[in-house]
Backbone bond lengths (Angstrom), bond angles and torsions (degrees), N, CA, C in turn:
res aa  C-N    CA-C-N  psi(-1)  N-CA   C-N-CA  omega(-1)  CA-C   N-CA-C  phi
1 M - - - 1.491 - - 1.497 107.47 -
2 E 1.324 110.48 151.27 1.564 117.97 173.85 1.588 111.05 -83.78
3 K 1.369 113.97 162.07 1.450 120.38 -175.57 1.579 104.96 -65.96
4 Q 1.228 120.69 -39.43 1.572 124.59 -173.89 1.540 108.98 -63.37
5 T 1.257 118.91 149.38 1.458 129.57 175.68 1.482 103.42 -62.10
6 I 1.328 122.07 -58.17 1.459 126.18 -178.81 1.565 106.79 -79.72
7 Q 1.286 113.71 120.67 1.492 119.59 -175.33 1.622 108.57 -93.11
8 S 1.357 109.56 141.78 1.447 112.52 175.05 1.484 116.22 -78.54
9 V 1.212 116.78 -27.99 1.587 120.01 179.33 1.491 105.17 -74.80
10 G 1.255 113.96 134.48 1.537 120.65 176.54 1.549 112.38 95.02
11 F 1.295 119.40 3.36 1.464 122.18 179.12 1.591 104.69 -86.24
12 R 1.285 113.09 110.63 1.498 120.06 178.99 1.524 113.86 -163.97
13 N 1.354 112.08 169.63 1.532 115.36 177.56 1.489 107.49 -75.27
14 I 1.345 113.87 161.66 1.484 120.64 178.23 1.583 103.61 -119.06
15 K 1.353 113.10 135.24 1.459 122.40 174.83 1.544 111.85 -110.82
16 D 1.306 113.46 148.23 1.518 115.37 171.50 1.485 110.25 -86.24
17 A 1.322 117.51 -172.17 1.458 123.18 -172.41 1.605 111.65 -68.42
18 D 1.334 113.29 -22.28 1.466 119.81 175.38 1.491 114.45 -87.90
19 G 1.343 117.65 -0.42 1.465 121.11 178.85 1.538 113.02 86.61
20 N 1.346 117.99 5.83 1.487 119.58 170.99 1.390 115.61 -76.61
21 V 1.309 118.66 132.46 1.501 123.22 176.06 1.530 110.75 -72.37
22 T 1.330 113.97 119.30 1.461 119.48 -173.72 1.450 116.96 -111.51
23 G 1.445 112.19 -3.09 1.526 115.71 -174.15 1.507 104.47 165.08
24 F 1.342 110.66 -159.98 1.421 122.93 -179.80 1.475 110.21 -148.26
25 Q 1.335 113.15 165.17 1.519 117.64 175.85 1.536 110.36 -141.00
26 F 1.357 112.97 156.60 1.457 120.31 175.69 1.600 101.74 -152.74
27 K 1.416 111.35 163.19 1.392 121.23 -176.37 1.466 111.67 -112.17
28 V 1.312 113.77 145.50 1.485 122.37 174.67 1.488 106.94 -125.47
29 K 1.371 115.28 147.39 1.435 120.92 174.21 1.557 103.65 -107.60
30 L 1.367 109.52 158.37 1.454 118.95 178.86 1.511 107.15 -90.44
31 P 1.328 122.25 115.94 1.452 124.01 -176.42 1.537 110.06 -87.68
32 Y 1.371 114.93 50.30 1.543 115.37 -172.63 1.647 98.56 -145.68
33 Y 1.290 113.33 132.74 1.418 119.83 -172.04 1.516 117.48 -71.52
34 R 1.314 115.00 -19.05 1.511 115.76 -174.82 1.564 114.21 -100.07
35 G 1.310 119.39 -10.91 1.431 121.76 -176.67 1.543 103.39 78.13
36 I 1.343 111.46 167.58 1.491 118.91 -178.27 1.566 111.32 -141.27
37 F 1.282 115.49 159.52 1.446 120.04 170.68 1.538 106.29 -88.81
38 L 1.298 119.53 151.04 1.418 124.61 -171.75 1.570 112.16 -56.97
39 S 1.313 112.62 -36.36 1.548 117.35 -177.07 1.536 106.89 -61.77
40 Q 1.314 120.20 -26.21 1.562 119.44 -175.49 1.577 108.92 -80.62
41 L 1.356 117.88 -14.32 1.528 118.95 -176.09 1.530 107.84 -76.75
42 R 1.349 112.28 142.71 1.359 123.53 174.94 1.562 110.55 -127.98
43 P 1.402 115.36 87.90 1.422 121.78 177.45 1.457 115.95 -56.90
44 G 1.325 120.50 146.99 1.518 121.95 -179.75 1.621 106.93 -115.38
45 T 1.243 109.44 -147.13 1.413 117.13 -172.60 1.628 108.29 -107.83
46 L 1.319 115.06 143.47 1.497 124.24 177.99 1.484 109.31 -107.94
47 F 1.322 111.48 128.18 1.412 119.94 171.39 1.527 109.41 -119.44
48 V 1.340 115.55 131.23 1.417 117.62 178.51 1.579 104.90 -128.87
49 D 1.383 109.42 116.97 1.543 117.81 -176.37 1.466 106.82 59.38
50 G 1.264 122.27 31.15 1.424 124.74 175.56 1.523 114.82 91.38
51 E 1.345 116.57 -11.63 1.490 123.65 -175.55 1.591 105.07 -85.01
52 R 1.256 115.87 130.37 1.453 123.84 177.63 1.441 109.04 -79.50
53 I 1.427 116.88 127.30 1.432 119.52 171.56 1.509 111.92 -106.81
54 E 1.248 119.77 127.94 1.476 127.09 -175.31 1.505 111.62 -67.60
55 K 1.312 118.56 139.79 1.434 127.12 -172.50 1.539 106.87 -56.69
56 E 1.370 119.05 -35.40 1.443 117.27 -174.30 1.607 110.15 -77.00
57 D 1.251 116.24 -0.87 1.522 119.44 174.86 1.519 113.28 -100.50
58 I 1.361 111.91 13.50 1.399 114.78 -177.15 1.557 104.87 -124.91
59 I 1.358 114.70 130.48 1.472 121.83 174.12 1.511 106.85 -117.88
60 W 1.436 109.50 129.92 1.404 116.81 175.90 1.527 111.75 -88.16
61 N 1.329 120.30 135.76 1.484 118.66 177.22 1.598 103.06 -117.77
62 I 1.306 114.22 118.08 1.444 122.61 -178.21 1.611 101.92 -117.33
63 K 1.324 113.61 124.00 1.509 118.23 176.03 1.475 112.31 49.52
64 G 1.378 116.88 39.12 1.433 121.96 174.09 1.502 117.45 81.89
65 E 1.364 113.42 8.80 1.506 118.75 179.04 1.373 108.12 -117.76
66 D 1.408 119.46 141.14 1.436 124.54 179.29 1.565 109.72 -90.80
67 F 1.406 114.18 141.52 1.434 118.51 172.42 1.508 110.65 -139.58
68 T 1.362 115.62 148.72 1.471 119.98 172.06 1.547 103.80 -93.57
69 N 1.358 109.57 169.25 1.500 112.29 176.34 1.533 112.55 -56.17
70 E 1.305 118.59 -42.75 1.409 124.58 -176.24 1.525 111.75 -66.33
71 E 1.391 120.79 -36.64 1.346 123.80 173.81 1.541 112.48 -67.75
72 M 1.363 117.64 -34.50 1.411 122.10 -176.40 1.610 105.23 -69.78
73 A 1.322 114.28 -40.50 1.470 118.43 -171.78 1.651 111.40 -56.37
74 S 1.258 116.86 -30.48 1.468 124.40 -171.32 1.547 108.74 -113.34
75 D 1.339 120.04 11.83 1.558 125.71 177.25 1.530 108.27 -96.54
76 F 1.332 113.88 98.53 1.465 117.11 172.35 1.473 116.20 -97.27
77 H 1.255 121.04 14.97 1.422 125.07 -176.87 1.520 114.15 -117.92
78 T 1.291 120.65 -32.49 1.488 126.34 -179.01 1.507 106.13 -76.66
79 H 1.367 117.35 121.29 1.384 123.34 178.09 1.563 109.49 -104.05
80 W 1.400 117.93 133.96 1.397 123.88 173.83 1.494 110.58 -104.50
81 A 1.403 112.59 106.10 1.470 114.90 -175.32 1.507 112.09 -82.51
82 T 1.238 115.41 151.72 1.437 124.43 -177.73 1.521 112.28 -62.31
83 T 1.254 120.15 -17.59 1.487 121.96 -173.77 1.544 113.74 -97.29
84 V 1.375 112.85 1.77 1.476 117.64 -176.62 1.512 109.58 -127.86
85 P 1.330 121.91 111.43 1.452 118.43 179.80 1.498 113.73 -65.41
86 A 1.397 113.30 150.64 1.562 117.59 171.08 1.534 105.51 -88.13
87 V 1.306 108.67 150.72 1.542 119.45 174.31 1.415 108.07 -102.91
88 L 1.352 124.00 119.93 1.351 129.26 173.26 1.461 113.96 -93.92
89 K 1.314 122.50 117.64 1.404 123.31 -174.57 1.584 101.83 -109.97
90 V 1.394 107.52 126.67 1.439 116.51 -174.56 1.485 112.03 -116.70
91 K 1.449 119.30 122.48 1.391 124.58 179.80 1.437 109.11 -70.50
92 K 1.408 122.13 118.91 1.418 121.56 171.26 1.593 107.23 -158.18
93 E 1.317 111.25 111.96 1.477 119.75 -175.09 1.509 109.03 -50.86
94 G 1.347 119.72 124.09 1.414 118.25 179.13 1.563 115.82 88.62
95 G 1.294 116.82 -12.40 1.453 123.53 179.65 1.572 111.31 62.97
96 L 1.333 113.04 -151.40 1.443 120.32 175.76 1.489 113.25 -108.20
97 S 1.355 120.19 148.56 1.461 122.27 -178.61 1.563 107.77 -73.88
98 Q 1.268 113.76 163.87 1.456 119.79 174.53 1.499 110.01 -64.03
99 G 1.344 117.57 141.78 1.430 120.75 -179.72 1.526 112.01 128.86
100 Y 1.305 113.94 -166.72 1.541 117.22 -175.49 1.593 104.43 -90.28
101 H 1.258 110.45 153.21 1.528 118.60 -179.91 1.555 104.70 -143.67
102 D 1.318 113.32 138.15 1.512 119.77 173.58 1.416 111.64 -94.92
103 L 1.281 118.85 120.30 1.526 126.12 178.70 1.500 106.22 -109.26
104 K 1.343 112.19 140.07 1.433 122.02 175.84 1.608 105.07 -139.24
105 Y 1.276 117.44 119.08 1.394 125.26 -174.65 1.499 114.89 -147.89
106 G 1.314 114.71 125.60 1.423 122.32 -179.54 1.534 115.15 -109.78
107 F 1.306 117.46 136.12 1.460 121.09 167.70 1.517 107.59 -150.25
108 C 1.376 112.19 160.11 1.522 114.22 177.98 1.494 99.31 -156.78
109 W 1.444 115.49 179.94 1.322 123.56 -173.34 1.584 114.80 -148.99
110 T 1.206 113.86 162.45 1.562 116.32 -179.81 1.542 107.35 -92.34
111 S 1.235 121.13 155.16 1.350 128.08 174.37 1.543 116.17 -136.77
112 S 1.310 116.32 143.19 1.412 118.66 -173.95 1.655 114.54 -60.32
113 Y 1.240 113.52 -30.61 1.427 116.55 178.10 1.583 114.88 -99.70
114 M 1.334 116.19 8.76 1.460 119.25 174.30 1.487 110.86 -76.14
115 P 1.315 121.05 124.81 1.497 122.33 178.94 1.560 112.74 -53.41
116 P 1.355 114.06 135.23 1.545 116.82 -175.96 1.531 109.11 -50.21
117 I 1.311 118.33 -36.23 1.500 114.66 -172.13 1.521 111.94 -67.57
118 I 1.386 114.68 -25.36 1.496 117.57 174.24 1.483 112.93 -81.12
119 Q 1.411 117.00 -35.55 1.420 115.86 177.29 1.508 115.36 -68.82
120 D 1.408 113.69 -28.79 1.438 116.19 176.82 1.580 114.52 -68.26
121 G 1.394 109.09 -26.71 1.554 111.32 179.07 1.557 115.50 -95.44
122 L 1.428 112.99 8.97 1.506 110.75 179.08 1.477 116.14 -59.67
123 D 1.306 113.13 134.26 1.523 119.59 177.59 1.511 107.12 -144.82
124 P 1.419 111.89 104.38 1.446 114.68 -172.82 1.565 114.84 -56.38
125 D 1.341 116.50 -18.58 1.528 122.03 -179.53 1.499 112.16 -92.78
126 K 1.337 115.34 0.81 1.551 115.29 174.64 1.500 107.88 -130.44
127 E 1.288 117.33 156.63 1.378 122.38 171.44 1.523 109.51 -70.59
128 P 1.332 117.61 146.69 1.442 119.62 -178.52 1.476 114.84 -66.55
129 M 1.356 118.93 158.10 1.456 122.00 -173.22 1.501 107.34 -72.12
130 V 1.352 120.42 -18.61 1.470 123.80 173.03 1.461 105.91 -131.55
131 Y 1.376 113.83 118.14 1.474 116.22 175.17 1.431 117.01 -77.28
132 M 1.318 119.96 124.58 1.465 125.45 -178.09 1.525 104.92 -121.82
133 P 1.327 114.41 111.35 1.521 118.16 -174.79 1.539 111.70 -51.90
134 E 1.332 122.91 -34.48 1.461 123.88 -177.58 1.481 113.87 -67.02
135 F 1.351 115.60 -15.07 1.386 121.96 178.32 1.529 115.70 -99.61
136 G 1.352 112.66 -11.46 1.466 117.59 177.23 1.539 108.75 68.44
137 H 1.403 112.23 178.74 1.511 117.93 178.94 1.542 104.14 -84.08
138 H 1.436 110.79 153.45 1.418 118.98 173.33 1.556 111.22 -80.77
139 V 1.301 114.93 -42.48 1.475 117.46 -178.52 1.514 109.60 -100.55
140 N 1.335 116.74 127.49 1.413 121.62 -179.82 1.537 111.03 -123.81
141 E 1.344 115.82 142.22 1.424 119.43 -177.50 1.534 109.11 -132.54
142 R 1.320 113.41 147.74 1.460 119.38 179.71 1.501 111.55 -161.83
143 R 1.325 114.07 146.72 1.457 118.68 177.63 1.515 105.31 -104.72
144 L 1.302 117.85 121.43 1.485 122.90 -175.56 1.479 110.96 -123.10
145 L 1.306 119.35 159.28 1.512 124.79 -176.39 1.456 107.75 -116.85
146 I 1.378 110.74 133.45 1.491 120.28 166.32 1.495 109.60 -105.35
147 V 1.336 112.96 126.93 1.522 112.14 178.73 1.531 108.27 -111.47
């Protein structure tokens, strides 16, 4: 895995069974040493080249299984380990063109030892009021290439 939260490997367009490009995907790693259960995850907003992608157009794939944001919110059993990146599948008719694209995506998570005042203020689209290296950044940006 790469150091950055948004991984360059796996960034590509997605095709359906008929060969039509239906979207794109990219991988993110969890920058937290303990791993988390999906109900702890707080997905944020994705921007690609400045275009906002709605949360309902993003499917998280953890350990080969697809989840919507709503499904993850109530999943207390599936664990996302820090050693396995998640694949985010984004619905976008025609996918992305060849070339470089700027991705900006935020997500964060709750933790049992995080003070309530910090958990109440969690916003996946903003950096936390107190930066704690073990929790990483909420908002991550990267320029990736589709060939």
